[in-house]
Z-matrix of the N, CA and C atoms (Angstrom, degrees):
N
C 1 1.448
C 2 1.526 1 108.19
N 3 1.329 2 117.16 1 133.06
C 4 1.460 3 122.00 2 176.69
C 5 1.515 4 109.79 3 -116.78
N 6 1.298 5 115.64 4 152.90
C 7 1.469 6 121.08 5 177.21
C 8 1.519 7 108.90 6 -101.63
N 9 1.310 8 116.29 7 139.18
C 10 1.455 9 121.94 8 -179.55
C 11 1.520 10 109.87 9 -120.71
N 12 1.333 11 116.37 10 128.85
C 13 1.459 12 121.09 11 173.95
C 14 1.519 13 108.14 12 -82.67
N 15 1.320 14 117.23 13 125.48
C 16 1.453 15 121.32 14 175.90
C 17 1.526 16 109.08 15 -118.53
N 18 1.338 17 118.26 16 122.89
C 19 1.469 18 119.01 17 178.23
C 20 1.530 19 109.65 18 -64.59
N 21 1.313 20 115.66 19 130.59
C 22 1.468 21 121.39 20 177.88
C 23 1.521 22 109.68 21 -101.35
N 24 1.335 23 116.13 22 -47.46
C 25 1.466 24 119.80 23 -176.45
C 26 1.516 25 110.21 24 -160.92
N 27 1.331 26 115.87 25 142.98
C 28 1.462 27 121.73 26 172.05
C 29 1.521 28 108.28 27 -125.23
N 30 1.326 29 115.08 28 133.94
C 31 1.462 30 120.46 29 174.42
C 32 1.527 31 107.72 30 -117.78
N 33 1.321 32 115.90 31 116.38
C 34 1.462 33 122.00 32 172.07
C 35 1.516 34 105.59 33 -107.99
N 36 1.316 35 116.10 34 118.83
C 37 1.461 36 120.09 35 -171.63
C 38 1.520 37 112.28 36 -72.23
N 39 1.327 38 115.09 37 126.37
C 40 1.457 39 122.20 38 176.02
C 41 1.516 40 111.84 39 -92.71
N 42 1.332 41 116.33 40 -15.54
C 43 1.467 42 122.94 41 175.36
C 44 1.519 43 107.95 42 -142.63
N 45 1.318 44 116.92 43 161.92
C 46 1.458 45 121.57 44 177.06
C 47 1.533 46 109.40 45 -71.31
N 48 1.349 47 116.36 46 137.01
C 49 1.464 48 121.45 47 -179.96
C 50 1.520 49 109.85 48 -138.29
N 51 1.333 50 116.20 49 155.83
C 52 1.467 51 121.01 50 178.59
C 53 1.519 52 112.86 51 -83.00
N 54 1.340 53 117.53 52 -30.83
C 55 1.461 54 121.23 53 179.83
C 56 1.524 55 110.12 54 -136.39
N 57 1.326 56 115.05 55 155.90
C 58 1.462 57 122.36 56 173.12
C 59 1.515 58 106.86 57 -127.42
N 60 1.342 59 116.60 58 128.87
C 61 1.460 60 121.30 59 -177.20
C 62 1.521 61 110.69 60 -126.64
N 63 1.329 62 114.81 61 135.14
C 64 1.461 63 121.94 62 166.63
C 65 1.520 64 105.32 63 -102.69
N 66 1.326 65 117.71 64 125.41
C 67 1.460 66 120.30 65 -177.71
C 68 1.521 67 110.56 66 -126.61
N 69 1.325 68 115.26 67 169.87
C 70 1.473 69 122.55 68 -179.61
C 71 1.526 70 111.45 69 54.16
N 72 1.336 71 116.62 70 44.07
C 73 1.464 72 121.39 71 -179.91
C 74 1.531 73 108.61 72 -75.23
N 75 1.309 74 116.46 73 120.54
C 76 1.466 75 121.59 74 179.64
C 77 1.530 76 110.34 75 -67.51
N 78 1.311 77 116.32 76 153.95
C 79 1.470 78 121.17 77 -177.69
C 80 1.528 79 112.11 78 -96.17
N 81 1.326 80 117.54 79 29.90
C 82 1.464 81 121.72 80 -173.38
C 83 1.527 82 114.43 81 -91.71
N 84 1.322 83 118.00 82 2.96
C 85 1.461 84 121.55 83 -178.39
C 86 1.528 85 109.60 84 -115.29
N 87 1.331 86 116.90 85 167.32
C 88 1.462 87 120.11 86 176.16
C 89 1.528 88 110.84 87 -87.48
N 90 1.327 89 116.83 88 -38.55
C 91 1.459 90 122.39 89 -177.04
C 92 1.531 91 109.07 90 -142.41
N 93 1.339 92 115.45 91 167.61
C 94 1.460 93 121.90 92 176.41
C 95 1.521 94 109.60 93 -125.07
N 96 1.331 95 115.82 94 150.33
C 97 1.464 96 122.54 95 173.27
C 98 1.523 97 107.09 96 -133.51
N 99 1.331 98 116.36 97 134.57
C 100 1.457 99 121.21 98 174.88
C 101 1.526 100 107.47 99 -119.80
N 102 1.333 101 115.89 100 127.71
C 103 1.463 102 122.15 101 175.36
C 104 1.519 103 106.66 102 -108.48
N 105 1.338 104 115.81 103 124.51
C 106 1.461 105 121.41 104 -175.77
C 107 1.523 106 109.18 105 -121.93
N 108 1.315 107 116.30 106 124.63
C 109 1.458 108 122.68 107 172.84
C 110 1.523 109 104.72 108 -121.71
N 111 1.329 110 115.06 109 94.49
C 112 1.460 111 118.60 110 -170.99
C 113 1.517 112 111.33 111 -129.65
N 114 1.316 113 113.88 112 164.57
C 115 1.457 114 120.74 113 169.91
C 116 1.517 115 107.63 114 -144.63
N 117 1.331 116 115.86 115 158.56
C 118 1.456 117 120.87 116 -168.65
C 119 1.523 118 112.00 117 -124.90
N 120 1.329 119 114.86 118 164.88
C 121 1.467 120 120.77 119 177.13
C 122 1.524 121 110.83 120 -64.39
N 123 1.334 122 116.87 121 -35.86
C 124 1.466 123 124.97 122 176.09
C 125 1.523 124 105.69 123 -140.71
N 126 1.337 125 118.73 124 139.48
C 127 1.463 126 120.79 125 178.98
C 128 1.531 127 109.12 126 -49.39
N 129 1.320 128 115.61 127 132.70
C 130 1.455 129 119.09 128 -169.90
C 131 1.514 130 111.16 129 -153.52
N 132 1.328 131 116.14 130 152.46
C 133 1.454 132 120.65 131 171.37
C 134 1.513 133 109.10 132 -79.31
N 135 1.339 134 115.83 133 148.71
C 136 1.457 135 121.94 134 179.09
C 137 1.523 136 109.45 135 -109.93
N 138 1.323 137 115.10 136 140.76
C 139 1.460 138 120.84 137 175.73
C 140 1.518 139 109.17 138 -125.08
N 141 1.328 140 115.13 139 167.87
C 142 1.457 141 120.46 140 177.26
C 143 1.518 142 109.14 141 -143.13
N 144 1.321 143 115.46 142 152.55
C 145 1.463 144 121.12 143 173.00
C 146 1.516 145 108.57 144 -148.22
N 147 1.326 146 115.71 145 165.11
C 148 1.461 147 121.63 146 -172.16
C 149 1.520 148 111.63 147 -117.90
N 150 1.336 149 115.87 148 145.15
C 151 1.472 150 123.21 149 172.09
C 152 1.523 151 112.62 150 51.26
N 153 1.327 152 117.60 151 34.14
C 154 1.471 153 123.74 152 179.92
C 155 1.519 154 112.75 153 61.07
N 156 1.335 155 118.07 154 18.49
C 157 1.466 156 122.37 155 178.75
C 158 1.528 157 109.60 156 -84.48
N 159 1.323 158 117.06 157 109.60
C 160 1.464 159 121.73 158 176.15
C 161 1.522 160 110.48 159 -113.75
N 162 1.338 161 115.98 160 26.30
C 163 1.463 162 121.05 161 173.95
C 164 1.521 163 110.03 162 -78.75
N 165 1.310 164 117.33 163 173.93
C 166 1.468 165 123.26 164 -176.81
C 167 1.527 166 110.59 165 -79.98
N 168 1.357 167 116.09 166 60.61
C 169 1.467 168 121.97 167 -172.95
C 170 1.521 169 114.06 168 -116.62
N 171 1.324 170 117.18 169 15.37
C 172 1.459 171 120.71 170 -174.07
C 173 1.528 172 110.95 171 -123.46
N 174 1.318 173 115.47 172 150.15
C 175 1.461 174 121.06 173 171.50
C 176 1.526 175 108.08 174 -143.75
N 177 1.331 176 115.23 175 161.23
C 178 1.463 177 119.77 176 179.33
C 179 1.516 178 110.31 177 -157.61
N 180 1.325 179 114.45 178 153.78
C 181 1.451 180 123.38 179 169.54
C 182 1.517 181 106.18 180 -127.33
N 183 1.338 182 116.64 181 128.71
C 184 1.458 183 121.46 182 -177.73
C 185 1.516 184 110.17 183 -121.53
N 186 1.317 185 116.43 184 132.10
C 187 1.461 186 123.43 185 169.46
C 188 1.516 187 106.23 186 -103.78
N 189 1.331 188 117.63 187 134.40
C 190 1.454 189 120.29 188 -175.95
C 191 1.529 190 111.31 189 -137.86
N 192 1.325 191 114.45 190 158.91
C 193 1.456 192 120.69 191 175.56
C 194 1.521 193 109.54 192 -154.52
N 195 1.344 194 115.42 193 149.06
C 196 1.469 195 118.98 194 -178.81
C 197 1.524 196 112.82 195 -127.52
N 198 1.325 197 117.23 196 16.91
C 199 1.462 198 120.47 197 179.13
C 200 1.508 199 113.33 198 101.42
N 201 1.332 200 117.42 199 -26.85
C 202 1.458 201 119.76 200 177.95
C 203 1.525 202 112.18 201 -129.48
N 204 1.295 203 118.14 202 -18.23
C 205 1.454 204 122.80 203 -178.07
C 206 1.529 205 108.85 204 -137.04
N 207 1.327 206 115.34 205 147.66
C 208 1.466 207 120.66 206 175.30
C 209 1.521 208 108.24 207 -132.30
N 210 1.317 209 115.73 208 156.14
C 211 1.451 210 118.92 209 179.36
C 212 1.514 211 111.41 210 -168.92
N 213 1.303 212 115.13 211 -171.63
C 214 1.461 213 120.78 212 178.38
C 215 1.513 214 109.12 213 -147.09
N 216 1.316 215 115.24 214 161.40
C 217 1.452 216 121.15 215 174.74
C 218 1.506 217 108.69 216 -152.52
N 219 1.320 218 115.41 217 161.16
C 220 1.450 219 120.63 218 -176.19
C 221 1.515 220 109.49 219 -143.45
N 222 1.326 221 116.06 220 146.46
C 223 1.460 222 120.76 221 171.54
C 224 1.525 223 107.96 222 -141.15
N 225 1.324 224 115.66 223 148.57
C 226 1.461 225 120.57 224 177.28
C 227 1.520 226 108.52 225 -139.46
N 228 1.313 227 115.74 226 163.83
C 229 1.466 228 122.37 227 -176.48
C 230 1.529 229 110.85 228 51.63
N 231 1.324 230 115.26 229 41.67
C 232 1.464 231 121.42 230 179.62
C 233 1.528 232 109.41 231 -95.16
N 234 1.335 233 115.98 232 166.99
C 235 1.462 234 122.32 233 -179.13
C 236 1.523 235 113.04 234 -91.49
N 237 1.343 236 117.11 235 3.80
C 238 1.463 237 123.43 236 -177.95
C 239 1.515 238 107.24 237 -171.09
N 240 1.335 239 116.62 238 173.75
C 241 1.468 240 121.96 239 173.83
C 242 1.521 241 107.77 240 -108.97
N 243 1.346 242 116.47 241 115.72
C 244 1.465 243 119.16 242 170.13
C 245 1.516 244 107.58 243 -69.50
N 246 1.325 245 118.13 244 129.87
C 247 1.461 246 120.17 245 177.50
C 248 1.526 247 111.61 246 -111.10
N 249 1.330 248 116.79 247 7.26
C 250 1.465 249 120.11 248 177.07
C 251 1.523 250 110.02 249 -137.27
N 252 1.300 251 115.21 250 159.37
C 253 1.458 252 124.81 251 171.28
C 254 1.532 253 105.48 252 -147.68
N 255 1.330 254 118.34 253 -88.13
C 256 1.464 255 120.22 254 173.63
C 257 1.525 256 111.42 255 -75.16
N 258 1.326 257 117.25 256 -25.76
C 259 1.461 258 121.46 257 178.70
C 260 1.513 259 111.62 258 -86.60
N 261 1.322 260 116.52 259 37.46
C 262 1.467 261 121.61 260 -174.66
C 263 1.530 262 112.28 261 -63.64
N 264 1.324 263 114.60 262 163.54
C 265 1.464 264 121.09 263 176.86
C 266 1.527 265 107.23 264 -71.41
N 267 1.324 266 116.42 265 122.55
C 268 1.457 267 122.29 266 -175.72
C 269 1.527 268 111.13 267 -94.62
N 270 1.317 269 116.75 268 178.31
C 271 1.470 270 121.32 269 -177.98
C 272 1.526 271 113.41 270 -93.39
N 273 1.324 272 118.32 271 -11.04
C 274 1.464 273 121.69 272 -179.62
C 275 1.520 274 110.52 273 -96.54
N 276 1.321 275 117.30 274 128.75
C 277 1.455 276 121.20 275 179.01
C 278 1.524 277 110.05 276 -59.27
N 279 1.337 278 116.32 277 133.75
C 280 1.458 279 121.73 278 179.29
C 281 1.511 280 114.87 279 86.40
N 282 1.338 281 118.80 280 -0.87
C 283 1.461 282 119.88 281 -176.49
C 284 1.529 283 113.65 282 -95.89
N 285 1.332 284 118.16 283 -4.32
C 286 1.462 285 121.60 284 -178.69
C 287 1.522 286 109.99 285 -132.92
N 288 1.321 287 116.67 286 117.60
C 289 1.461 288 121.68 287 177.67
C 290 1.514 289 108.05 288 -125.90
N 291 1.334 290 115.92 289 133.58
C 292 1.460 291 121.68 290 -177.60
C 293 1.520 292 109.27 291 -130.81
N 294 1.330 293 116.19 292 139.14
C 295 1.461 294 122.86 293 177.68
C 296 1.519 295 107.10 294 -123.61
N 297 1.332 296 116.66 295 122.19
C 298 1.461 297 121.99 296 -177.02
C 299 1.522 298 108.71 297 -119.70
N 300 1.329 299 117.05 298 120.90
C 301 1.461 300 123.16 299 177.09
C 302 1.526 301 108.46 300 -106.53
N 303 1.327 302 116.42 301 127.70
C 304 1.466 303 122.09 302 179.75
C 305 1.518 304 107.07 303 -120.01
N 306 1.324 305 116.53 304 114.66
C 307 1.451 306 121.30 305 -174.68
C 308 1.533 307 111.79 306 -92.74
N 309 1.323 308 115.43 307 145.39
C 310 1.477 309 122.78 308 173.62
C 311 1.524 310 112.54 309 48.92
N 312 1.319 311 117.02 310 40.77
C 313 1.465 312 122.20 311 -172.68
C 314 1.528 313 113.76 312 -62.41
N 315 1.336 314 118.10 313 -25.88
C 316 1.467 315 120.96 314 -176.69
C 317 1.526 316 112.61 315 -96.33
N 318 1.322 317 117.83 316 -5.65
C 319 1.461 318 122.32 317 -179.56
C 320 1.530 319 109.08 318 -66.70
N 321 1.306 320 117.98 319 134.82
C 322 1.473 321 121.22 320 -178.56
C 323 1.525 322 112.58 321 -108.90
N 324 1.344 323 116.75 322 17.76
C 325 1.467 324 119.34 323 177.70
C 326 1.525 325 113.23 324 -121.81
N 327 1.337 326 117.25 325 -3.70
C 328 1.469 327 119.63 326 -178.44
C 329 1.528 328 111.01 327 -131.36
N 330 1.343 329 115.59 328 157.66
C 331 1.461 330 120.82 329 171.08
C 332 1.526 331 108.43 330 -67.36
N 333 1.321 332 116.75 331 159.73
C 334 1.469 333 121.90 332 -176.43
C 335 1.528 334 111.02 333 -100.24
N 336 1.341 335 115.14 334 136.18
C 337 1.460 336 120.56 335 -179.05
C 338 1.526 337 110.52 336 -114.99
N 339 1.325 338 113.88 337 150.35
C 340 1.465 339 122.70 338 -176.86
C 341 1.519 340 108.68 339 -132.95
N 342 1.321 341 117.00 340 137.12
C 343 1.457 342 122.90 341 166.52
C 344 1.519 343 106.41 342 -120.38
N 345 1.323 344 116.71 343 124.54
C 346 1.462 345 120.79 344 -177.59
C 347 1.524 346 110.04 345 -128.94
N 348 1.329 347 115.22 346 136.86
C 349 1.461 348 121.32 347 175.21
C 350 1.514 349 107.97 348 -116.77
N 351 1.319 350 116.45 349 127.69
C 352 1.457 351 122.16 350 179.44
C 353 1.528 352 108.58 351 -117.57
N 354 1.329 353 115.56 352 131.87
C 355 1.461 354 121.29 353 -178.03
C 356 1.519 355 109.35 354 -130.36
N 357 1.303 356 116.60 355 119.08
C 358 1.461 357 120.89 356 174.49
C 359 1.525 358 107.49 357 -124.35
N 360 1.323 359 115.90 358 121.22
C 361 1.466 360 120.96 359 -170.92
C 362 1.522 361 114.11 360 -59.39
N 363 1.324 362 119.04 361 -27.80
C 364 1.459 363 120.29 362 -175.93
C 365 1.522 364 114.27 363 -104.14
N 366 1.341 365 117.96 364 -8.86
C 367 1.464 366 117.36 365 -174.60
C 368 1.520 367 115.43 366 -124.39
N 369 1.329 368 119.52 367 -32.85
C 370 1.448 369 119.26 368 178.88
C 371 1.510 370 112.97 369 149.01
N 372 1.336 371 114.33 370 -169.71
C 373 1.459 372 121.64 371 -177.71
C 374 1.526 373 109.75 372 -131.16
N 375 1.331 374 114.67 373 155.28
C 376 1.465 375 121.64 374 177.51
C 377 1.520 376 109.42 375 -137.09
N 378 1.323 377 115.79 376 151.51
C 379 1.452 378 122.13 377 167.89
C 380 1.519 379 106.05 378 -130.15
N 381 1.327 380 116.41 379 121.09
C 382 1.457 381 121.46 380 -176.51
C 383 1.517 382 110.59 381 -117.77
N 384 1.331 383 115.74 382 131.97
C 385 1.460 384 122.50 383 168.95
C 386 1.524 385 105.75 384 -106.35
N 387 1.334 386 116.12 385 120.31
C 388 1.458 387 120.29 386 -176.30
C 389 1.510 388 111.56 387 -122.21
N 390 1.335 389 115.49 388 160.15
C 391 1.455 390 122.43 389 179.93
C 392 1.519 391 109.66 390 -138.76
N 393 1.318 392 116.10 391 133.21
C 394 1.469 393 122.36 392 169.43
C 395 1.511 394 106.04 393 -108.21
N 396 1.309 395 116.55 394 116.27
C 397 1.462 396 121.30 395 -177.50
C 398 1.525 397 110.37 396 -82.34
N 399 1.338 398 114.58 397 72.45
C 400 1.456 399 122.08 398 176.46
C 401 1.522 400 108.21 399 -149.76
N 402 1.332 401 116.30 400 144.44
C 403 1.463 402 120.41 401 174.84
C 404 1.527 403 111.50 402 -95.96
N 405 1.318 404 117.44 403 3.43
C 406 1.472 405 120.68 404 177.39
C 407 1.526 406 110.30 405 -68.33
N 408 1.313 407 116.84 406 144.71
C 409 1.459 408 120.51 407 172.26
C 410 1.530 409 108.25 408 -67.00
N 411 1.322 410 116.56 409 142.47
C 412 1.462 411 120.59 410 177.89
C 413 1.524 412 108.64 411 -79.77
N 414 1.324 413 115.58 412 121.30
C 415 1.468 414 121.19 413 177.63
C 416 1.526 415 111.74 414 -115.49
N 417 1.344 416 116.99 415 -12.39
C 418 1.466 417 119.82 416 175.33
C 419 1.524 418 109.84 417 -149.50
N 420 1.327 419 114.73 418 148.89
C 421 1.469 420 122.79 419 178.92
C 422 1.521 421 106.60 420 -130.91
N 423 1.340 422 116.33 421 129.14
C 424 1.463 423 121.01 422 177.89
C 425 1.523 424 109.52 423 -119.62
N 426 1.333 425 115.64 424 132.39
C 427 1.465 426 123.01 425 174.79
C 428 1.513 427 107.69 426 -107.48
N 429 1.339 428 115.96 427 138.66
C 430 1.459 429 122.00 428 -173.51
C 431 1.527 430 108.85 429 -140.58
N 432 1.319 431 116.67 430 155.10
C 433 1.461 432 122.93 431 174.20
C 434 1.520 433 109.73 432 -110.14
N 435 1.330 434 116.39 433 162.88
C 436 1.459 435 121.18 434 176.95
C 437 1.525 436 111.63 435 -58.17
N 438 1.327 437 115.55 436 146.03
C 439 1.460 438 122.60 437 171.43
C 440 1.522 439 111.64 438 54.51
N 441 1.314 440 117.81 439 -135.70
C 442 1.470 441 121.61 440 -179.20
C 443 1.528 442 110.90 441 -106.01
N 444 1.312 443 117.20 442 24.37
C 445 1.461 444 120.91 443 179.04
C 446 1.524 445 109.58 444 -71.57
N 447 1.323 446 116.24 445 156.45
C 448 1.464 447 119.92 446 -174.14
C 449 1.527 448 112.26 447 -125.07
N 450 1.353 449 114.82 448 147.45
C 451 1.450 450 121.37 449 166.17
C 452 1.525 451 105.95 450 -72.35
N 453 1.319 452 117.07 451 136.09
C 454 1.457 453 120.92 452 -173.47
C 455 1.527 454 112.57 453 -91.53
N 456 1.335 455 114.26 454 158.00
C 457 1.458 456 122.85 455 176.47
C 458 1.526 457 109.61 456 -51.37
N 459 1.337 458 116.71 457 132.90
C 460 1.456 459 122.09 458 -179.18
C 461 1.517 460 113.74 459 99.82
N 462 1.336 461 118.28 460 -14.60
C 463 1.469 462 121.07 461 175.33
C 464 1.525 463 108.77 462 -63.66
N 465 1.335 464 116.79 463 142.43
C 466 1.462 465 120.22 464 179.40
C 467 1.523 466 111.47 465 -123.18
N 468 1.313 467 115.15 466 141.96
C 469 1.462 468 124.30 467 178.80
C 470 1.528 469 106.19 468 -131.35
N 471 1.324 470 117.59 469 120.30
C 472 1.461 471 120.65 470 179.99
C 473 1.518 472 109.78 471 -123.05
N 474 1.321 473 115.86 472 127.08
C 475 1.461 474 123.72 473 179.46
C 476 1.521 475 108.74 474 -102.84
N 477 1.348 476 116.05 475 127.57
C 478 1.452 477 122.43 476 176.76
C 479 1.529 478 109.21 477 -117.95
N 480 1.314 479 116.25 478 145.95
C 481 1.460 480 122.06 479 169.81
C 482 1.510 481 107.92 480 -103.92
N 483 1.327 482 116.03 481 142.10
C 484 1.466 483 120.24 482 176.27
C 485 1.511 484 107.39 483 -106.69
N 486 1.326 485 115.39 484 124.24
C 487 1.451 486 122.00 485 179.68
C 488 1.513 487 108.94 486 -112.94
N 489 1.312 488 116.24 487 125.60
C 490 1.469 489 119.37 488 173.78
C 491 1.518 490 107.77 489 -81.44
N 492 1.317 491 116.55 490 133.74
C 493 1.474 492 120.50 491 -179.38
C 494 1.503 493 110.57 492 -116.77
């Protein structure tokens, strides 16, 4: 059996926005992958949440490194999953790349898990394991920045579905 990445949607921002959402995600894949090449008005951490749920239903553990120091942090009962720390969204186009893997997103009997890798060329890297404590199928994903900071024009977000064949 092989897995095939199928592009579902790409959003290339024509204007600066505070959030980016993929909605009406079909349940025809086994897993989802989002590739983000973004930059921000001010360097900022990025978070994500599912199905417009901003309740205290998320947790994460992040391992990070900046070239001279490494560490970890954890949060639980949060309103979203932070997917960056040292690998934050930077202000220079092309300097921040993020890969988000969402497993078993359409399953309605298990909680949803996320593995995210954040890479920022000038600040560091992160690896985040996240959990959404819901058995609902994921039909929308929203990415957000801290405070009122914005994703800048030219940032790209591409959603892929993985189909096992």
